[in-house]
C-alpha positions in Angstrom: -61.5 1.7 -51.5 -63.8 4.0 -49.5 -64.9 2.4 -46.2 -68.6 2.0 -45.6 -68.4 4.3 -42.5 -66.1 6.8 -44.2 -66.4 10.3 -42.9 -65.2 13.6 -44.2 -62.7 14.8 -41.6 -61.2 18.3 -41.7 -57.8 18.7 -39.9 -56.2 22.1 -39.1 -52.5 22.3 -38.5 -52.1 19.2 -40.7 -48.6 19.9 -42.0 -46.7 18.2 -39.1 -46.9 16.5 -35.8 -50.3 15.4 -34.4 -52.1 16.8 -37.5 -50.0 14.9 -40.0 -50.2 11.7 -38.0 -53.9 12.0 -37.7 -54.3 12.6 -41.4 -52.3 9.4 -42.2 -54.1 7.3 -39.6 -57.7 8.4 -40.5 -57.0 8.1 -44.3 -55.6 4.6 -43.8 -58.8 3.8 -41.9 -60.9 4.8 -44.9 -61.9 8.3 -44.0 -61.7 11.2 -46.4 -59.4 13.9 -45.0 -59.2 17.5 -45.9 -55.9 19.1 -44.8 -55.4 22.7 -43.8 -52.3 24.6 -42.8 -50.2 27.6 -43.7 -47.4 25.5 -45.2 -49.1 24.2 -48.3 -46.0 22.6 -49.8 -46.0 20.1 -46.9 -49.7 19.5 -47.2 -49.3 18.7 -50.9 -46.6 16.2 -50.2 -48.6 14.6 -47.4 -51.7 14.3 -49.5 -49.7 12.8 -52.3 -48.3 10.1 -50.0 -51.8 9.4 -48.7 -53.2 9.0 -52.2 -50.3 6.7 -53.2 -51.3 4.5 -50.3 -54.9 4.3 -51.5 -56.4 7.0 -49.3 -58.3 10.2 -50.1 -56.9 13.6 -49.2 -57.5 17.1 -50.3 -55.5 20.2 -49.5 -56.4 23.9 -48.8 -54.2 26.7 -47.5 -55.4 27.7 -44.0 -54.5 30.4 -41.4 -56.8 29.6 -38.5 -56.5 33.2 -37.2 -58.6 34.4 -40.1 -62.3 33.6 -39.9 -62.6 34.3 -43.7 -59.9 31.8 -44.4 -61.5 29.2 -42.2 -64.8 29.7 -43.9 -63.1 29.2 -47.2 -61.6 26.0 -45.9 -65.0 24.7 -44.9 -66.5 25.8 -48.3 -63.7 23.9 -50.1 -64.5 20.7 -48.2 -68.2 21.1 -49.0 -67.4 21.6 -52.7 -65.2 18.5 -52.6 -67.4 16.1 -50.6 -70.8 17.8 -50.0 -70.6 17.5 -46.3 -68.4 18.0 -43.2 -68.6 15.2 -40.7 -65.7 15.9 -38.3 -63.6 19.0 -37.6 -60.3 18.4 -35.8 -59.2 21.8 -34.3 -55.5 20.9 -34.0 -53.5 24.0 -35.0 -51.6 25.4 -32.1 -48.4 27.2 -31.1 -46.3 27.0 -27.8 -43.7 29.7 -27.5 -43.2 29.4 -23.8 -41.5 32.0 -21.6 -41.8 33.4 -18.1 -44.2 36.3 -17.8 -41.5 38.8 -16.8 -39.8 38.2 -20.1 -42.7 40.3 -21.5 -42.9 38.5 -24.8 -46.3 40.1 -25.6 -46.2 39.4 -29.3 -45.9 35.7 -28.5 -48.7 35.9 -25.9 -51.0 37.4 -28.6 -49.9 34.8 -31.1 -50.9 32.0 -28.7 -54.3 33.7 -28.1 -54.9 34.1 -31.8 -54.0 30.6 -32.8 -54.9 28.5 -29.8 -58.2 30.2 -28.8 -59.4 32.2 -31.8 -58.4 29.5 -34.2 -60.6 27.0 -32.3 -63.5 29.5 -32.2 -63.2 30.2 -35.9 -63.3 26.5 -36.6 -66.5 26.1 -34.6 -68.1 29.2 -36.1 -67.4 28.0 -39.7 -68.6 24.4 -39.2 -71.5 24.7 -36.7 -74.1 26.1 -39.1 -73.5 23.2 -41.5 -73.5 20.6 -38.7 -76.5 22.2 -37.0 -78.5 22.1 -40.3 -77.7 18.4 -40.8 -78.1 17.7 -37.1 -75.0 15.6 -37.3 -71.3 16.1 -36.8 -68.4 16.1 -34.4 -66.0 18.7 -33.3 -62.7 17.5 -31.8 -60.6 20.1 -30.1 -56.9 19.4 -29.2 -56.0 20.9 -25.9 -53.0 19.7 -23.8 -52.1 18.4 -20.4 -51.6 22.2 -19.9 -55.4 22.5 -19.8 -55.4 20.9 -16.3 -52.2 22.3 -14.6 -49.9 25.3 -14.9 -46.1 25.3 -14.8 -43.5 28.1 -14.9 -42.9 29.5 -18.4 -46.3 28.1 -19.5 -48.8 30.5 -17.9 -50.1 32.0 -21.1 -50.0 28.7 -23.1 -51.9 26.9 -20.3 -54.4 29.7 -20.1 -55.1 29.2 -23.8 -55.6 25.5 -23.3 -57.8 26.0 -20.2 -59.9 28.2 -22.6 -60.1 25.4 -25.1 -61.3 23.0 -22.5 -64.0 25.5 -21.3 -65.1 26.2 -24.9 -65.3 22.5 -25.6 -67.4 21.7 -22.6 -69.7 24.7 -23.3 -70.2 23.6 -26.9 -70.9 20.0 -25.7 -73.7 21.2 -23.4 -75.2 23.5 -26.0 -75.3 21.0 -29.0 -75.7 17.7 -27.2 -78.0 15.3 -28.9 -77.1 16.2 -32.4 -73.4 17.0 -32.5 -70.6 15.2 -30.7 -67.9 17.2 -29.0 -64.6 15.8 -27.9 -61.6 17.2 -26.1 -58.2 15.4 -26.6 -55.4 16.5 -24.3 -51.9 15.2 -25.2 -49.1 15.1 -22.7 -45.6 15.6 -24.1 -45.5 14.5 -27.7 -42.8 14.6 -30.4 -43.6 17.6 -32.5 -42.3 20.9 -33.8 -44.1 23.0 -31.1 -40.9 23.3 -29.0 -39.1 24.8 -32.0 -41.2 28.0 -31.6 -39.8 28.7 -28.1 -37.5 31.7 -28.3 -36.8 32.0 -24.6 -33.6 30.2 -23.7 -34.7 29.1 -20.2 -38.0 27.8 -21.5 -36.3 26.0 -24.4 -33.8 24.2 -22.1 -36.6 23.2 -19.7 -38.7 21.9 -22.5 -35.8 19.9 -23.9 -35.5 18.0 -20.6 -39.3 17.6 -20.4 -39.5 16.1 -23.9 -37.1 13.2 -23.1 -40.1 10.9 -22.5 -42.1 12.3 -25.4 -44.5 9.8 -27.2 -45.1 9.6 -30.9 -47.9 11.7 -32.4 -49.5 8.5 -33.7 -50.7 7.8 -30.2 -52.8 10.9 -30.3 -54.0 10.0 -33.8 -55.3 6.7 -32.5 -57.2 8.4 -29.7 -58.8 10.8 -32.2 -59.7 7.8 -34.4 -61.2 6.0 -31.5 -63.5 9.0 -30.7 -64.6 9.3 -34.3 -65.3 5.7 -34.8 -67.8 5.4 -31.9 -71.5 5.0 -32.8 -73.5 8.3 -33.2 -75.1 7.9 -29.8 -71.7 7.7 -28.1 -69.8 10.9 -27.3 -66.2 10.4 -26.1 -66.2 13.7 -24.3 -62.6 13.8 -23.0 -59.4 11.9 -23.5 -56.0 12.5 -21.9 -53.0 10.7 -23.6 -49.6 11.0 -22.0 -46.3 9.1 -21.7 -46.4 6.3 -19.1 -43.1 7.7 -17.7 -44.4 11.2 -17.3 -45.2 12.5 -13.8 -47.3 15.3 -15.2 
């Protein structure tokens, strides 16, 4: 059954990790979720499981590095539901390495997904939300948006950028559109699997020993969404109790 306060929530990078956990959590709470990612086979399976549990979920292939593809994703949601209430800009990559490894292709990939992907989401949804004078953009950053560590210079730079973009957007659209930054600490996910550099991979393996479940981030996102329209939860940091970072 659809909840009285049900919202249409679009989630990028929904095929695993935080995106998948958020889709399950929000659907269970009665929201209508629209799932986007490159791996559509995983999205189809996830949407099927959500529907079997009584939730509502729709699926569309999405590469956040393509503005055209992002606009198609938004148009699909509008066709399905007639509105977009919340965008969760969650898609991200984290191929860590020291700068002297010169993994320039990986640097560019992080810039394309982590920064341009967020901007594409904003560009595609803002006209609709602005016309309705209602909506919420939730950008997923990282603890790396506040501090820098060896092997993570470029990754942290992209997350610093997400934090700056989020705050700028909040100041520009305040009063009509809510804007939230959610910054996870170390979380169980597939992000570390993209690390090709041996040193960075070993370092991250130790770092992730205290990782928390992605459901913790999903609950934080749900909390921000479920606040009254006049309450903007601007920033949330969620990290393991045992983590010193």
